[in-house]
C-alpha positions in Angstrom: 18.0 -10.1 -16.5 19.0 -8.5 -13.3 17.0 -10.2 -10.1 16.9 -9.1 -6.6 19.1 -11.4 -5.6 21.9 -10.2 -8.0 21.7 -6.8 -6.7 22.3 -7.1 -2.9 18.4 -8.7 -2.6 16.5 -5.3 -2.9 15.0 -4.7 -5.7 16.4 -3.3 -9.1 15.2 -0.8 -10.8 14.7 -2.9 -13.9 13.0 -4.9 -12.7 10.6 -2.0 -11.1 10.4 -1.1 -15.0 9.3 -4.0 -16.7 6.4 -4.6 -14.0 5.3 -1.2 -15.9 5.3 -2.5 -19.1 3.9 -6.4 -17.8 1.0 -4.5 -16.1 0.0 -1.9 -18.6 -3.7 -1.9 -19.5 -4.5 -3.9 -16.4 -3.7 -1.0 -14.0 -4.8 2.3 -14.5 -2.2 5.1 -14.1 -3.1 7.2 -11.4 -3.7 11.2 -11.9 -0.9 13.1 -9.4 -3.1 16.3 -8.4 -2.1 19.8 -6.7 -3.1 20.2 -3.2 -3.1 23.8 -2.5 -4.7 23.4 1.3 -1.7 20.9 2.1 0.7 23.1 0.3 0.4 26.0 2.6 0.0 24.0 5.4 3.1 22.7 4.2 5.1 25.7 3.2 6.0 23.4 0.2 4.6 22.6 -3.4 2.3 19.3 -2.4 0.5 16.9 -5.0 -1.2 13.7 -4.0 -0.6 10.2 -5.7 -4.2 9.2 -6.1 -3.7 5.2 -6.0 -7.5 5.4 -4.3 -8.6 5.7 -7.3 -6.8 2.2 -9.0 -8.1 -0.5 -10.0 -9.9 -2.4 -7.5 -9.0 0.5 -4.9 -5.8 0.0 -3.7 -2.1 0.4 -4.9 -1.9 -3.6 -4.1 -3.6 -4.2 -7.8 -0.1 -3.2 -8.8 1.8 -6.0 -7.2 -0.8 -8.3 -7.4 -1.1 -8.1 -11.3 2.4 -8.4 -11.7 2.8 -11.4 -10.1 -0.2 -13.5 -11.6 1.6 -12.7 -15.3 5.5 -14.1 -14.1 3.6 -17.7 -12.9 3.4 -20.2 -15.4 0.2 -22.0 -17.1 0.3 -24.9 -14.9 0.6 -22.1 -11.9 -2.3 -20.7 -13.0 -4.2 -23.7 -13.4 -3.7 -25.0 -10.0 -5.4 -21.0 -8.4 -4.2 -18.7 -6.3 -4.6 -17.9 -2.8 -3.7 -15.0 -0.7 -4.3 -13.6 3.0 -4.7 -9.9 3.3 -6.4 -7.2 5.7 -8.6 -6.7 2.5 -7.1 -4.6 0.0 -4.5 -7.0 -1.1 -7.8 -9.7 -1.1 -9.8 -7.2 -3.8 -6.4 -6.8 -5.6 -5.6 -11.3 -6.2 -9.2 -11.1 -6.9 -9.6 -8.9 -9.6 -6.2 -10.1 -10.8 -7.6 -13.9 -11.4 -10.2 -12.5 -12.7 -7.8 -11.2 -15.9 -6.2 -14.3 -16.1 -9.9 -16.8 -15.5 -8.1 -18.3 -12.9 -9.9 -18.8 -9.8 -8.8 -17.2 -6.2 -8.8 -17.7 -2.5 -8.9 -15.0 0.1 -8.3 -15.1 3.8 -9.3 -11.9 5.5 -9.5 -11.3 9.6 -13.1 -12.0 11.1 -12.6 -7.9 11.7 -12.3 -7.1 8.0 -13.9 -4.1 7.0 -17.5 -5.2 5.0 -16.6 -3.1 1.8 -13.3 -5.2 1.1 -15.2 -8.8 1.9 -17.8 -7.8 -0.3 -15.3 -6.3 -2.8 -13.0 -9.8 -3.1 -16.3 -11.4 -3.4 -18.0 -9.4 -5.7 -14.3 -10.1 -8.2 -15.2 -13.6 -7.7 -13.3 -14.7 -5.3 -14.0 -17.2 -2.5 -13.6 -15.5 0.7 -12.6 -17.1 4.0 -11.8 -15.3 7.4 -9.6 -16.3 10.3 -8.2 -14.3 13.8 -7.7 -10.8 14.0 -4.1 -10.5 13.1 -2.0 -11.2 9.7 -0.5 -14.6 11.4 -3.9 -15.9 12.2 -4.8 -15.4 8.3 -1.3 -16.6 7.1 -1.7 -19.6 9.0 -4.8 -20.3 7.6 -4.3 -19.5 4.2 -1.3 -21.8 4.2 -3.4 -24.6 5.5 -5.6 -23.8 2.6 -3.4 -23.7 -0.3 -1.6 -27.4 1.5 -5.1 -28.9 1.2 -5.8 -27.8 -1.9 -3.2 -26.6 -4.1 -3.2 -22.9 -5.0 -0.4 -20.9 -4.9 0.1 -18.3 -2.5 0.4 -14.1 -3.0 1.8 -13.1 -0.5 0.9 -9.9 0.7 4.1 -7.6 0.5 7.2 -9.7 1.1 8.2 -10.7 -2.3 10.5 -9.2 -5.4 7.7 -9.4 -7.1 4.8 -7.9 -5.3 7.5 -4.8 -4.3 8.3 -4.3 -8.1 4.6 -3.6 -8.8 4.0 -1.5 -5.8 7.2 0.6 -7.2 5.7 1.7 -10.1 3.5 3.6 -8.6 7.0 6.5 -7.7 7.7 5.9 -12.0 4.5 7.2 -12.7 5.4 10.1 -10.1 8.3 10.5 -11.4 7.8 10.5 -15.1 5.4 13.4 -14.3 6.6 15.2 -11.6 10.6 14.9 -12.3 11.4 17.7 -10.3 9.1 16.0 -7.0 12.0 15.7 -4.1 10.0 14.3 -1.1 7.7 11.4 -1.7 6.0 10.1 1.4 4.3 6.2 1.1 2.1 4.7 3.9 3.4 1.6 5.2 2.2 -1.6 6.2 3.7 -4.7 5.4 6.1 -2.3 3.6 5.4 -3.8 0.1 4.9 0.3 -1.2 7.7 1.4 0.9 10.2 -0.7 -0.2 8.8 -0.8 -4.1 8.6 3.0 -4.5 12.0 3.4 -2.9 13.5 1.5 -4.8 13.0 3.2 -8.0 12.7 6.6 -6.5 16.5 6.2 -4.8 17.7 5.2 -8.2 15.9 7.5 -10.4 16.2 10.5 -8.0 19.3 9.2 -5.5 19.1 12.8 -3.7 15.1 12.6 -2.7 13.6 12.5 0.1 11.8 9.2 1.2 9.8 8.8 4.0 7.4 6.0 4.9 4.7 6.7 7.3 3.1 4.0 10.1 0.6 4.5 12.6 1.5 5.0 16.0 -1.4 2.3 17.0 1.1 0.0 14.7 4.4 0.5 14.5 6.0 -2.6 12.6 8.6 -1.6 10.6 8.9 1.5 12.9 9.7 -0.8 15.7 12.2 -3.5 13.8 14.0 -0.5 12.6 15.3 0.7 16.0 15.9 -3.2 17.1 17.7 -3.9 13.7 15.3 -6.3 12.3 11.7 -7.4 11.8 10.0 -8.3 15.4 6.3 -9.2 15.9 3.7 -7.1 17.7 1.5 -8.1 20.2 -0.8 -6.1 18.7 -2.2 -3.2 16.5 -4.7 -0.4 17.4 -5.2 2.2 15.3 -8.2 3.0 12.6 -5.8 2.5 9.4 -6.6 -1.2 9.0 -4.5 -1.9 5.9 -2.0 -0.5 8.1 -1.7 -2.7 10.7 0.0 -6.3 10.2 1.9 -7.5 13.8 5.2 -7.9 11.6 6.9 -6.7 8.9 8.8 -8.5 6.4 12.1 -9.4 6.0 12.2 -8.2 2.2 10.8 -5.3 3.1 12.3 -4.4 6.0 15.9 -4.7 4.2 14.3 -2.1 1.6 13.2 0.5 4.7 16.8 -0.1 6.1 18.8 1.1 2.8 16.5 2.7 1.2 14.3 4.9 3.2 15.1 8.1 5.1 13.0 7.8 7.7 9.5 5.9 9.0 7.6 8.6 11.0 4.3 7.7 13.1 0.9 9.4 12.8 -1.8 9.4 15.5 -5.3 8.1 14.3 -6.8 11.7 15.2 -4.4 13.2 12.7 -5.1 10.4 10.3 -8.7 11.0 11.1 -8.4 14.7 10.2 -6.6 14.1 6.7 -9.1 11.9 5.3 -11.5 15.1 6.8 -9.3 17.2 5.0 -9.3 15.3 1.6 -12.9 15.0 1.8 -14.2 18.5 2.1 -10.7 20.3 0.3 -10.1 17.9 -3.0 -13.5 15.6 -3.2 -11.1 12.5 -2.4 -12.9 9.5 -0.6 -9.9 7.3 1.1 -9.7 5.0 3.4 -8.4 5.8 6.4 -4.8 3.7 5.7 -4.5 5.9 2.9 -4.7 9.0 4.2 -1.7 8.5 6.3 0.9 10.1 4.3 -1.4 13.2 3.8 -1.9 13.2 8.1 2.1 13.2 8.3 2.0 16.6 6.4 -0.9 18.0 8.1 0.3 17.1 11.4 3.8 18.8 10.9 5.4 14.9 11.2 7.4 15.5 8.1 9.5 18.7 6.9 8.2 19.8 3.9 9.0 24.0 3.8 10.6 24.8 0.5 9.8 21.4 -0.7 8.3 19.6 -3.9 6.2 16.9 -2.0 3.9 14.0 -2.9 1.9 11.9 -0.5 1.2 9.0 -1.8 -2.5 8.2 -1.4 -2.9 4.2 -1.0 -5.9 2.9 -1.1 -10.0 4.3 -0.8 -11.7 1.3 0.0 -13.7 2.9 3.0 -16.4 0.7 4.1 -20.2 2.9 3.9 -20.7 3.2 7.6 -17.6 5.3 8.2 -18.9 8.0 5.9 -20.9 9.4 8.4 -17.8 9.8 10.7 -16.0 11.6 7.9 -18.5 13.7 5.8 -19.8 15.3 9.1 -16.6 17.2 9.7 -16.1 17.7 6.4 -19.1 19.6 5.2 -18.4 21.5 8.1 -14.9 22.4 7.1 -16.3 23.3 4.0 -18.5 25.7 4.9 
């Protein structure tokens, strides 16, 4: 079997195809819907890949299900543990529930309640630690050392990247004419997987990662030539705010992405409003980043066929008023 190690460290298309078969039935094939408003604004044809409608509320279910499906019976018996800003936690809790094993998740003290409550509802034991990805990683490693669980990394692992790459497989299968793919970037697992898939399926395509300006983790790594730890992040997109990109996800971004662009919180907020008002899609701020890149003109799209990935829909109820007020006005 072809492995990441045998393909220069990058996840090969075969692994992504095998992941798609492995997780079939566990995850849903999310819709790819046209967006007339974004198409008009961008001057091209825009479709939205609605991972906001995925089981457990985000694309993260794909990587988590693929990871657990590859563990041995003995490893599964030990249970699993994950550290996360929220979506990966829910995904691991969901995947663990499918196979009947215990899960522990470590979230930041600032995690939106919708994400901590979601992980509990899916059966996980929830712990809290600090405010950064490094804080919760250290706590998860401490618990795993004491209790023996198998760590499920949030993004920097070939099984996680392969699972995430199944998003792009579905996009290409349904819309082979696509020539531009926009993917939100946090730690980079989804961007790495989607780029690993689409770059092999359609080498001439343009693949762009989108990060919050207040959390330029991958952009900073690409500029420096290696991942570096940010002192902190400041963005409404909590799911896109790790302080360090992964080594493996960085390698994919450097080799396969055409660019990583930054969008401000105002643009992300406007995109979330647009998605509610015009498409009736409730998307968390992190999930709206790719649409924000189009609305703000950060990615040229005139005459192109563009897919923007809406990576997650786990919006805290406390933020609904912030979005629905402007959305109702925009819809009139």
